[in-house]
N, C-alpha and C positions, 0 to 999 in steps of 0.2 A: 776636230772641227768645231767652231763655235755655233751655237744654236742661236740662229737668227729669227726663227719663227715668231718670236714677240715683236718684232719689227714688221711683220706682215698686216697689211690693212685689207686682205682679201675678205669679202662679204660685207664690208663696211661702206656706209654712204656718206660722203662728205659734201657739205655746203661751204661754198667760199664766196663771200660777198666780193663786189668790185672785181670780178675775175674775168672780165673780157680783154684784159691787158695787162701789162707790166707784171708787178709781183704776184697779183692774184691769179693770173693765168699761169705764170711758172709753178706757183704752190699747186695749183689744180692738176697740172700736168704731172707733177712729181708724185702726187698721191695716187694718181691714176696708175703710174708705173709701180707703185707699191702694192697694187690691188684694189683700190677703192673705186666705187661708183661715185660719179661727180654730179653735183648739182650747181651749176653756174649761174651766178647772180649779177645783175646790173640793172640799169634803168633804160638803156638803149637796147631795144630788142633786135636791131639789125647787128650791132656789134657782138651781142651775145650768141646769135645764130652763127656768125662767122667763126666765133672762137669754139662753138659746140662742134661745128664741121670739122675744124682742124684737128681737134683732139679725137674725135671719132674716127678721123682718117688714120690716126696712130694706133687705133684699136681700143681706146677709152669708151666705157659705158657713159654715156653723158645724157644729162637733161638740164634744162634751162628753167628758172624761176625769176621771172622779172618783178621787181618791186623798188619802191624808194626807201632805202634803209633808213631814212630820217622820218619817215612817217609811221608813227607807232601803230595805228589802227590797220594800215595797209600791210605792214609787217606780220602783224598778228594773224590777220586773216590768211595771208598767204602761206604761212608756216603751218597753220592749223589745217588749211585744205590740203596742202601737200602731204602732210603726215597721214591724213585721212585716206588720201587717194593712193599714195605711192608707199607709204610704210616710214620707217624711222630714219631721221637723220642722226647718225652716230658720231658725226665729227663736224664743228663748225669753225670755220676760220673767219673771223671779223677783220676784213682786210681794207674795206671801203674807207678811203681817206682823200684828203685835198690838201693843197698848199697855198698860201698867199703870202707874197714876199713884199713887204712895205716896212719903212721905219716905223717903229712904234708910235712916236708922236703924231704920225700922219696915217695911222692904220685906220681905214674905214670901219665904222662899227657894223656896217651890214656884212663885211668880209669876215669880221670877228665872229658874228652870229652864225654865219655859214660853216666856219671851222668848227664852232662847238657842235653843231648839229651833226656835221658829216663825220668828224673824227672821235667824238664822244657819245653823242646820244644814240647813234646808230648802234654801237657796241651795246648799250643797254637794251635798246629795242630788240634787236636780233637775237642778242644773248638771252634775254628774258623769255622770249617766245619760243626759242628752241630748248631751253633749259627746262621749262615746264614739262615737256614731253621726256627728256632725259631723266629727270627727277622720277617721274611715274614708272621708268623703266629700271631706275637704279644704276644708271650708267651713262656715260657720255665723255666728250672731250671738246673742250672749248679753247681755242688759241686766238688771242687778241694780237693784232699786229701793232706794236708800239714803234720805237724809233731810237736811234743814237740820241736824239733830241729828249728822249725821256730823262736822260742823265746829264746832258749838255745843252749849252745854248750857243747861238750865234746871231750877229745883228740881222734885223729885218725880219724875223720870224718868231718874235716872242709868243704871239698867240698860239702859233703851231706848237711851240715847245711845251705851252702850257697844257695844251690838249693831249699831247704824247705823255706827259707826265701823269695826267689823269688816267689814261689807260691803263698804265701800270698799276694805280693804286685801285682802280676798279676791278682788275684782274686779281689783286689780293682779296678784294672784297667778295667776288664771285667765289674764290675758293674757300673763303672763311665761311659763307653761307652754304655752299653746294657740295663741298667735299664729303661731309658726312651722308650725302645721298648718292655717292658713288661717282661724282664727276670729277674730272681734273681739268682745272682751269689755269692756263698759263699764257705768257705773252712771248713773242719772237720780237727782238728789236733790231732791226737792220740798220747798218751803218750806212755809208753813201754807196748806193748802187746806181748802175747806168739803167736807168727806167724813163718812161715818158714824163713822169712828174719832175725828175731832174734833168730833163732835156737842156734846158737852158744852162744849168751849171756845167754839164758835160761838155757843152760846146764852147764854154769859156776857159781858153788856155791858161789864164791867170788862176782861176779857181781850182782847175785841174792840177796845176803844178804845186798849189798850196795843200791839196788834199793829199797828194803823192808824197809830200814831206811830213806832214801831220800824222798820216796813217802808217803804224809799223809794217804793215803788208806791203805799202808803198804803191798802191793802186786803188782803182774803183773795184767794188764787188760787182760779181756777175749774178743775175737773179737765180741761176740755177745753184748756186752756193747757199741758198737758203733752204733748199729742199730737205736736206738731212735733218736739219732740226725740226722742221714740220713733221716730217715722217715719224720722228722719235718721239714728239709731243702728242702725236695722233694715235700712237700705237700702245700696246700693253707694255712695251718696254719702259714707259714713263708712268707706271700705275700708282706711284708713290711721289710723284712730282706734283706739286701743287702751289699755286700762287707765285710762280717763279717767273722772272723776266730773263730770257736768254739772249744775250747780246751777240749778233753775228756782225761783226764790225771791223774786221782785220786788226783788231787791237786798238782801235782810237780812243776808247773809253779807259784803256789800262795804262796810258801814258800821257806825259805832259810834254 
């Protein structure tokens, strides 16, 4: 029988940003089923409470930590306070993100700035705040959520594509600086998944038809299909994996 104990997250605590819905919620649920204690994060305390209640009803051990991931000082204060009061954060998933679809020539400057702050700066702010504690302990797992747009582009989302390319390179930088301290820093790049962020595309028959033809797997991804990658990168099974971006995309980046 194979030894699967290295995939266990028993006794580990995982903070997932943007985890009140969508991919973040699915990843948090998956880590809990692998044994992790959860710390859910978002800005909307009501949505966080509902998400925590749902996961607790399934048997998960859940705490919430509300902060704005784009606010450096607020992030640092929240993480430092949590670690002092509750103990170590062993796993961080930087999932908070947003999308804005407009032709590049008409793209609003304020929307561009929001994308930069939400999709890139938050990864830096939360990653740095958590890593400082991980470095002191000599261990830790950081997983950044990239995108199929880390490698590809589509009309109307050029700034989003730029942010997700930056996430992959920031992940490499984290690994380059922090691997020597015992941290593994990697990224997961989802393809097209049926999530609230993609609701407009899912509801568009023309886009869905295009996607099914373009993707070798021939369908939208389901958020639960990201869990295996997250558990692997969160566990001791990935102890020598660093600076890697794992595409979970039904083969879309593998084919023309």
